[in-house]
MARFI-135577 format. One record per residue: residue number from 1; residue in one letter; chain; x, y, z of N, C-alpha, C in turn. Coordinates in steps of 0.02 Angstrom, whole numbers. Example, Ala and Ser with C-alpha at 12.3 -4.5 7.8 and 13.67 -1.06 7.14 Angstrom:
residues 2
+-----+--------+--------+--------+--------+--------+--------+--------+--------+--------+--------+--------+
| num | residu | chaine |    n_x |    n_y |    n_z |   ca_x |   ca_y |   ca_z |    c_x |    c_y |    c_z |
+-----+--------+--------+--------+--------+--------+--------+--------+--------+--------+--------+--------+
|   1 |      A |      A |    660 |   -284 |    390 |    615 |   -225 |    390 |    660 |   -165 |    390 |
|   2 |      S |      A |    642 |   -112 |    354 |    684 |    -53 |    357 |    645 |      2 |    394 |
+-----+--------+--------+--------+--------+--------+--------+--------+--------+--------+--------+--------+
This chain:
residues 156
+-----+--------+--------+--------+--------+--------+--------+--------+--------+--------+--------+--------+
| num | residu | chaine |    n_x |    n_y |    n_z |   ca_x |   ca_y |   ca_z |    c_x |    c_y |    c_z |
+-----+--------+--------+--------+--------+--------+--------+--------+--------+--------+--------+--------+
|   1 |      M |      A |    368 |    856 |    722 |    416 |    818 |    688 |    421 |    825 |    616 |
|   2 |      E |      A |    478 |    844 |    586 |    482 |    857 |    515 |    485 |    786 |    481 |
|   3 |      L |      A |    447 |    781 |    429 |    444 |    715 |    388 |    499 |    718 |    339 |
|   4 |      P |      A |    527 |    660 |    319 |    579 |    660 |    265 |    548 |    672 |    199 |
|   5 |      D |      A |    585 |    699 |    148 |    562 |    713 |     85 |    549 |    648 |     48 |
|   6 |      R |      A |    589 |    597 |     59 |    584 |    533 |     18 |    601 |    472 |     57 |
|   7 |      I |      A |    563 |    423 |     58 |    574 |    357 |     84 |    558 |    303 |     34 |
|   8 |      I |      A |    605 |    261 |     17 |    596 |    206 |    -31 |    604 |    143 |      4 |
|   9 |      L |      A |    553 |     97 |     -3 |    556 |     26 |     25 |    581 |    -15 |    -38 |
|  10 |      R |      A |    628 |    -57 |    -24 |    652 |   -101 |    -75 |    626 |   -174 |    -52 |
|  11 |      I |      A |    582 |   -193 |    -99 |    548 |   -260 |    -89 |    589 |   -310 |   -124 |
|  12 |      D |      A |    629 |   -353 |    -91 |    671 |   -393 |   -118 |    668 |   -470 |    -92 |
|  13 |      R |      A |    629 |   -475 |    -39 |    618 |   -545 |    -14 |    558 |   -545 |     30 |
|  14 |      Q |      A |    530 |   -603 |     39 |    468 |   -613 |     79 |    467 |   -678 |    109 |
|  15 |      A |      A |    450 |   -680 |    171 |    447 |   -743 |    213 |    380 |   -782 |    194 |
|  16 |      H |      A |    389 |   -846 |    179 |    337 |   -889 |    161 |    335 |   -952 |    211 |
|  17 |      L |      A |    277 |   -976 |    228 |    270 |  -1029 |    268 |    257 |  -1090 |    221 |
|  18 |      D |      A |    305 |  -1132 |    217 |    304 |  -1192 |    177 |    308 |  -1258 |    218 |
|  19 |      G |      A |    254 |  -1293 |    222 |    256 |  -1351 |    264 |    271 |  -1344 |    336 |
|  20 |      G |      A |    250 |  -1290 |    365 |    264 |  -1279 |    439 |    335 |  -1244 |    448 |
|  21 |      E |      A |    378 |  -1235 |    396 |    439 |  -1205 |    400 |    439 |  -1136 |    365 |
|  22 |      W |      A |    469 |  -1088 |    394 |    479 |  -1019 |    365 |    540 |  -1024 |    320 |
|  23 |      T |      A |    524 |  -1001 |    254 |    579 |   -992 |    206 |    574 |   -915 |    179 |
|  24 |      V |      A |    634 |   -894 |    162 |    636 |   -826 |    136 |    654 |   -834 |     61 |
|  25 |      K |      A |    612 |   -806 |     16 |    621 |   -807 |    -52 |    602 |   -738 |    -86 |
|  26 |      L |      A |    609 |   -740 |   -152 |    587 |   -681 |   -191 |    512 |   -662 |   -179 |
|  27 |      P |      A |    494 |   -603 |   -181 |    423 |   -587 |   -170 |    381 |   -618 |   -223 |
|  28 |      K |      A |    317 |   -613 |   -217 |    266 |   -634 |   -265 |    284 |   -606 |   -337 |
|  29 |      G |      A |    280 |   -644 |   -385 |    302 |   -626 |   -450 |    372 |   -631 |   -464 |
|  30 |      E |      A |    412 |   -650 |   -412 |    486 |   -663 |   -410 |    523 |   -602 |   -446 |
|  31 |      K |      A |    497 |   -541 |   -427 |    533 |   -481 |   -451 |    540 |   -436 |   -393 |
|  32 |      T |      A |    596 |   -404 |   -388 |    608 |   -355 |   -336 |    580 |   -288 |   -362 |
|  33 |      R |      A |    564 |   -246 |   -319 |    539 |   -175 |   -339 |    553 |   -128 |   -283 |
|  34 |      R |      A |    548 |    -67 |   -302 |    556 |    -10 |   -259 |    495 |     27 |   -252 |
|  35 |      V |      A |    474 |     46 |   -193 |    408 |     78 |   -182 |    419 |    137 |   -143 |
|  36 |      E |      A |    397 |    196 |   -170 |    402 |    259 |   -131 |    348 |    259 |    -75 |
|  37 |      V |      A |    369 |    275 |    -21 |    318 |    279 |     41 |    296 |    350 |     51 |
|  38 |      P |      A |    226 |    358 |     54 |    201 |    425 |     64 |    232 |    449 |    133 |
|  39 |      P |      A |    260 |    512 |    138 |    291 |    535 |    198 |    252 |    529 |    259 |
|  40 |      H |      A |    185 |    535 |    260 |    142 |    524 |    316 |    145 |    459 |    347 |
|  41 |      I |      A |    164 |    408 |    313 |    169 |    337 |    333 |    232 |    323 |    371 |
|  42 |      V |      A |    285 |    362 |    361 |    351 |    352 |    387 |    349 |    345 |    465 |
|  43 |      P |      A |    315 |    387 |    502 |    313 |    379 |    577 |    289 |    307 |    596 |
|  44 |      L |      A |    235 |    284 |    563 |    209 |    216 |    578 |    262 |    162 |    563 |
|  45 |      L |      A |    298 |    172 |    508 |    347 |    123 |    492 |    404 |    123 |    547 |
|  46 |      D |      A |    428 |    183 |    565 |    473 |    192 |    616 |    453 |    158 |    681 |
|  47 |      E |      A |    391 |    163 |    699 |    364 |    134 |    761 |    366 |     60 |    755 |
|  48 |      Q |      A |    345 |     34 |    697 |    344 |    -41 |    687 |    414 |    -70 |    693 |
|  49 |      L |      A |    466 |    -34 |    660 |    530 |    -60 |    662 |    565 |    -54 |    731 |
|  50 |      A |      A |    549 |      0 |    765 |    577 |     11 |    830 |    546 |    -34 |    886 |
|  51 |      E |      A |    480 |    -45 |    886 |    450 |    -77 |    939 |    427 |   -152 |    928 |
|  52 |      R |      A |    415 |   -171 |    863 |    389 |   -235 |    852 |    421 |   -275 |    795 |
|  53 |      S |      A |    487 |   -263 |    780 |    523 |   -294 |    727 |    596 |   -313 |    752 |
|  54 |      Q |      A |    625 |   -358 |    715 |    694 |   -375 |    735 |    741 |   -323 |    702 |
|  55 |      P |      A |    794 |   -309 |    730 |    840 |   -259 |    699 |    880 |   -285 |    642 |
|  56 |      G |      A |    906 |   -240 |    603 |    948 |   -256 |    546 |    915 |   -270 |    479 |
|  57 |      K |      A |    948 |   -270 |    424 |    912 |   -274 |    361 |    886 |   -342 |    351 |
|  58 |      D |      A |    908 |   -397 |    389 |    877 |   -456 |    378 |    829 |   -478 |    436 |
|  59 |      G |      A |    814 |   -425 |    480 |    767 |   -437 |    530 |    695 |   -444 |    505 |
|  60 |      L |      A |    656 |   -489 |    545 |    587 |   -496 |    527 |    546 |   -436 |    548 |
|  61 |      L |      A |    495 |   -421 |    507 |    457 |   -362 |    521 |    397 |   -372 |    566 |
|  62 |      F |      A |    365 |   -428 |    556 |    303 |   -445 |    595 |    314 |   -505 |    640 |
|  63 |      L |      A |    316 |   -492 |    704 |    334 |   -544 |    755 |    276 |   -564 |    800 |
|  64 |      N |      A |    271 |   -623 |    821 |    221 |   -643 |    875 |    248 |   -624 |    942 |
|  65 |      T |      A |    209 |   -645 |    993 |    231 |   -625 |   1059 |    297 |   -662 |   1085 |
|  66 |      R |      A |    313 |   -720 |   1045 |    379 |   -754 |   1062 |    436 |   -728 |   1027 |
|  67 |      G |      A |    424 |   -675 |    983 |    479 |   -649 |    944 |    494 |   -687 |    875 |
|  68 |      D |      A |    445 |   -732 |    859 |    451 |   -769 |    794 |    406 |   -736 |    741 |
|  69 |      Q |      A |    421 |   -755 |    675 |    381 |   -728 |    621 |    306 |   -744 |    637 |
|  70 |      I |      A |    263 |   -694 |    634 |    194 |   -712 |    640 |    165 |   -749 |    582 |
|  71 |      S |      A |    121 |   -795 |    596 |     93 |   -838 |    549 |     40 |   -799 |    510 |
|  72 |      P |      A |     28 |   -813 |    444 |    -27 |   -779 |    409 |    -94 |   -781 |    448 |
|  73 |      A |      A |   -112 |   -837 |    473 |   -179 |   -847 |    507 |   -179 |   -799 |    567 |
|  74 |      N |      A |   -126 |   -798 |    609 |   -127 |   -754 |    667 |   -124 |   -679 |    650 |
|  75 |      F |      A |    -87 |   -666 |    598 |    -86 |   -599 |    573 |   -154 |   -575 |    551 |
|  76 |      G |      A |   -190 |   -617 |    511 |   -256 |   -600 |    492 |   -305 |   -592 |    547 |
|  77 |      K |      A |   -301 |   -635 |    597 |   -342 |   -630 |    656 |   -334 |   -563 |    697 |
|  78 |      S |      A |   -268 |   -549 |    706 |   -252 |   -486 |    740 |   -276 |   -427 |    697 |
|  79 |      F |      A |   -263 |   -429 |    629 |   -282 |   -377 |    593 |   -360 |   -366 |    595 |
|  80 |      R |      A |   -398 |   -423 |    587 |   -471 |   -412 |    591 |   -494 |   -380 |    659 |
|  81 |      S |      A |   -465 |   -403 |    715 |   -490 |   -377 |    777 |   -475 |   -303 |    782 |
|  82 |      W |      A |   -424 |   -277 |    747 |   -413 |   -204 |    746 |   -457 |   -175 |    693 |
|  83 |      S |      A |   -462 |   -202 |    632 |   -491 |   -167 |    579 |   -567 |   -166 |    582 |
|  84 |      D |      A |   -595 |   -215 |    619 |   -669 |   -220 |    631 |   -695 |   -156 |    663 |
|  85 |      Q |      A |   -653 |   -119 |    700 |   -675 |    -53 |    732 |   -677 |     -2 |    679 |
|  86 |      I |      A |   -644 |     -9 |    622 |   -641 |     44 |    573 |   -678 |     24 |    511 |
|  87 |      C |      A |   -667 |    -36 |    484 |   -693 |    -57 |    424 |   -707 |   -129 |    429 |
|  88 |      P |      A |   -769 |   -145 |    456 |   -784 |   -219 |    462 |   -781 |   -258 |    398 |
|  89 |      G |      A |   -754 |   -318 |    400 |   -743 |   -364 |    343 |   -682 |   -351 |    307 |
|  90 |      A |      A |   -638 |   -302 |    324 |   -574 |   -288 |    294 |   -526 |   -345 |    308 |
|  91 |      T |      A |   -486 |   -358 |    263 |   -429 |   -410 |    274 |   -362 |   -377 |    259 |
|  92 |      P |      A |   -307 |   -411 |    277 |   -241 |   -381 |    259 |   -235 |   -368 |    185 |
|  93 |      H |      A |   -263 |   -412 |    142 |   -262 |   -402 |     69 |   -301 |   -344 |     50 |
|  94 |      S |      A |   -349 |   -323 |     85 |   -392 |   -262 |     70 |   -346 |   -203 |     65 |
|  95 |      L |      A |   -294 |   -199 |    104 |   -248 |   -144 |    103 |   -214 |   -138 |     35 |
|  96 |      R |      A |   -198 |   -193 |      0 |   -171 |   -187 |    -67 |   -218 |   -159 |   -115 |
|  97 |      H |      A |   -282 |   -178 |   -109 |   -336 |   -148 |   -150 |   -344 |    -73 |   -138 |
|  98 |      F |      A |   -344 |    -55 |    -77 |   -344 |     14 |    -56 |   -284 |     52 |    -82 |
|  99 |      G |      A |   -224 |     21 |    -73 |   -170 |     53 |   -103 |   -166 |     61 |   -177 |
| 100 |      G |      A |   -189 |     11 |   -214 |   -194 |     18 |   -286 |   -243 |     70 |   -311 |
| 101 |      T |      A |   -300 |     74 |   -273 |   -350 |    127 |   -289 |   -323 |    196 |   -273 |
| 102 |      A |      A |   -294 |    205 |   -212 |   -268 |    272 |   -190 |   -210 |    288 |   -235 |
| 103 |      Y |      A |   -169 |    244 |   -256 |   -110 |    262 |   -299 |   -136 |    287 |   -366 |
| 104 |      A |      A |   -191 |    254 |   -391 |   -221 |    276 |   -456 |   -255 |    345 |   -447 |
| 105 |      Q |      A |   -292 |    355 |   -390 |   -327 |    418 |   -381 |   -276 |    477 |   -373 |
| 106 |      A |      A |   -215 |    459 |   -348 |   -166 |    510 |   -338 |   -138 |    529 |   -408 |
| 107 |      G |      A |   -152 |    492 |   -459 |   -128 |    512 |   -525 |    -81 |    460 |   -556 |
| 108 |      A |      A |    -71 |    405 |   -527 |    -24 |    354 |   -555 |    -55 |    327 |   -620 |
| 109 |      T |      A |    -10 |    314 |   -669 |    -34 |    281 |   -729 |    -40 |    204 |   -712 |
| 110 |      L |      A |    -67 |    168 |   -755 |    -78 |     95 |   -751 |    -10 |     65 |   -743 |
| 111 |      H |      A |     41 |     82 |   -780 |    109 |     54 |   -773 |    137 |     68 |   -702 |
| 112 |      E |      A |    125 |    129 |   -681 |    149 |    144 |   -614 |    111 |    102 |   -555 |
| 113 |      V |      A |     49 |     89 |   -567 |     14 |     47 |   -519 |     41 |    -25 |   -520 |
| 114 |      M |      A |     50 |    -44 |   -580 |     78 |   -115 |   -589 |    151 |   -121 |   -553 |
| 115 |      T |      A |    186 |    -74 |   -563 |    259 |    -72 |   -533 |    251 |    -74 |   -461 |
| 116 |      A |      A |    216 |    -28 |   -432 |    207 |    -22 |   -359 |    180 |    -85 |   -328 |
| 117 |      L |      A |    131 |   -120 |   -358 |    100 |   -176 |   -329 |    136 |   -242 |   -349 |
| 118 |      G |      A |    184 |   -239 |   -396 |    220 |   -294 |   -421 |    179 |   -338 |   -471 |
| 119 |      H |      A |    134 |   -304 |   -504 |     91 |   -346 |   -554 |    128 |   -348 |   -622 |
| 120 |      V |      A |    117 |   -399 |   -658 |    144 |   -405 |   -725 |     88 |   -397 |   -778 |
| 121 |      S |      A |     22 |   -398 |   -756 |    -29 |   -397 |   -804 |    -73 |   -335 |   -790 |
| 122 |      P |      A |    -93 |   -298 |   -837 |   -137 |   -241 |   -828 |   -204 |   -263 |   -799 |
| 123 |      A |      A |   -225 |   -322 |   -822 |   -291 |   -343 |   -796 |   -288 |   -358 |   -718 |
| 124 |      V |      A |   -236 |   -383 |   -693 |   -234 |   -394 |   -620 |   -224 |   -327 |   -591 |
| 125 |      A |      A |   -184 |   -276 |   -616 |   -181 |   -216 |   -584 |   -246 |   -178 |   -581 |
| 126 |      L |      A |   -284 |   -184 |   -639 |   -352 |   -150 |   -642 |   -397 |   -183 |   -585 |
| 127 |      S |      A |   -391 |   -243 |   -576 |   -436 |   -278 |   -524 |   -421 |   -252 |   -453 |
| 128 |      Y |      A |   -368 |   -214 |   -446 |   -351 |   -183 |   -376 |   -372 |   -112 |   -376 |
| 129 |      Q |      A |   -405 |    -87 |   -422 |   -432 |    -22 |   -424 |   -506 |    -20 |   -418 |
| 130 |      H |      A |   -532 |     14 |   -373 |   -606 |     16 |   -356 |   -628 |     92 |   -361 |
| 131 |      L |      A |   -692 |     98 |   -364 |   -721 |    163 |   -364 |   -729 |    185 |   -294 |
| 132 |      G |      A |   -698 |    241 |   -277 |   -698 |    269 |   -210 |   -765 |    306 |   -193 |
| 133 |      Q |      A |   -783 |    309 |   -135 |   -842 |    344 |   -115 |   -838 |    420 |   -130 |
| 134 |      G |      A |   -885 |    445 |   -168 |   -883 |    518 |   -187 |   -841 |    528 |   -249 |
| 135 |      R |      A |   -810 |    479 |   -269 |   -766 |    488 |   -332 |   -798 |    513 |   -399 |
| 136 |      Q |      A |   -860 |    483 |   -413 |   -897 |    505 |   -467 |   -920 |    576 |   -463 |
| 137 |      Q |      A |   -942 |    600 |   -403 |   -962 |    668 |   -395 |   -899 |    716 |   -405 |
| 138 |      A |      A |   -841 |    695 |   -379 |   -784 |    738 |   -387 |   -762 |    741 |   -457 |
| 139 |      L |      A |   -765 |    688 |   -491 |   -746 |    686 |   -564 |   -796 |    727 |   -606 |
| 140 |      A |      A |   -859 |    723 |   -591 |   -910 |    763 |   -627 |   -899 |    840 |   -616 |
| 141 |      A |      A |   -882 |    853 |   -554 |   -868 |    926 |   -540 |   -801 |    948 |   -581 |
| 142 |      R |      A |   -755 |    908 |   -579 |   -694 |    926 |   -620 |   -709 |    934 |   -692 |
| 143 |      M |      A |   -751 |    890 |   -720 |   -770 |    898 |   -790 |   -806 |    964 |   -802 |
| 144 |      S |      A |   -851 |    984 |   -756 |   -886 |   1048 |   -762 |   -834 |   1106 |   -757 |
| 145 |      Q |      A |   -783 |   1097 |   -714 |   -733 |   1155 |   -714 |   -694 |   1155 |   -777 |
| 146 |      M |      A |   -687 |   1103 |   -814 |   -648 |   1105 |   -873 |   -691 |   1131 |   -925 |
| 147 |      A |      A |   -757 |   1122 |   -924 |   -800 |   1149 |   -980 |   -816 |   1225 |   -977 |
| 148 |      V |      A |   -796 |   1254 |   -920 |   -808 |   1330 |   -919 |   -744 |   1365 |   -942 |
| 149 |      P |      A |   -756 |   1410 |   -988 |   -694 |   1442 |  -1014 |   -662 |   1486 |   -959 |
| 150 |      P |      A |   -602 |   1491 |   -957 |   -568 |   1534 |   -907 |   -587 |   1611 |   -916 |
| 151 |      D |      A |   -583 |   1646 |   -863 |   -596 |   1718 |   -867 |   -543 |   1749 |   -909 |
| 152 |      P |      A |   -563 |   1800 |   -950 |   -508 |   1832 |   -993 |   -463 |   1869 |   -947 |
| 153 |      P |      A |   -398 |   1876 |   -969 |   -352 |   1914 |   -929 |   -376 |   1983 |   -917 |
| 154 |      V |      A |   -361 |   2015 |   -857 |   -384 |   2083 |   -842 |   -344 |   2132 |   -891 |
| 155 |      G |      A |   -385 |   2178 |   -912 |   -360 |   2230 |   -958 |   -354 |   2215 |  -1027 |
| 156 |      K |      A |   -385 |   2163 |  -1049 |   -387 |   2146 |  -1122 |   -455 |   2142 |  -1148 |
+-----+--------+--------+--------+--------+--------+--------+--------+--------+--------+--------+--------+
């Protein structure tokens, strides 16, 4: 299957549970944003939309078995039962930290990380970036590559 060149998610509203009632309002930070989706994630989004979400631009994305918006507690419980097989102790919020770190390691500037995660403070955005396993070794190797002068061009 050929992946699309570009997918953009427009984050402009979020469901919140207030006093036992679901309300839809602006996302955290009360700012809308556009986030580029890595092409390898698109099939997973397509599957979620086709099999486990309501149709249409106003459809709910995460539903319980009755077809209602899933509560944060039940989402967390379902997430943990799945994630414990891969990364024990991970939470849904861990994915934001992973995303912030991966985005930075892919070359994003601090401003780009802030925009993607919807942060208004550099301090908060930096708190979402962590040292990845093997990252120091990879950086040290890159520094060594930069310290070695390039081979002179052939014939000169």
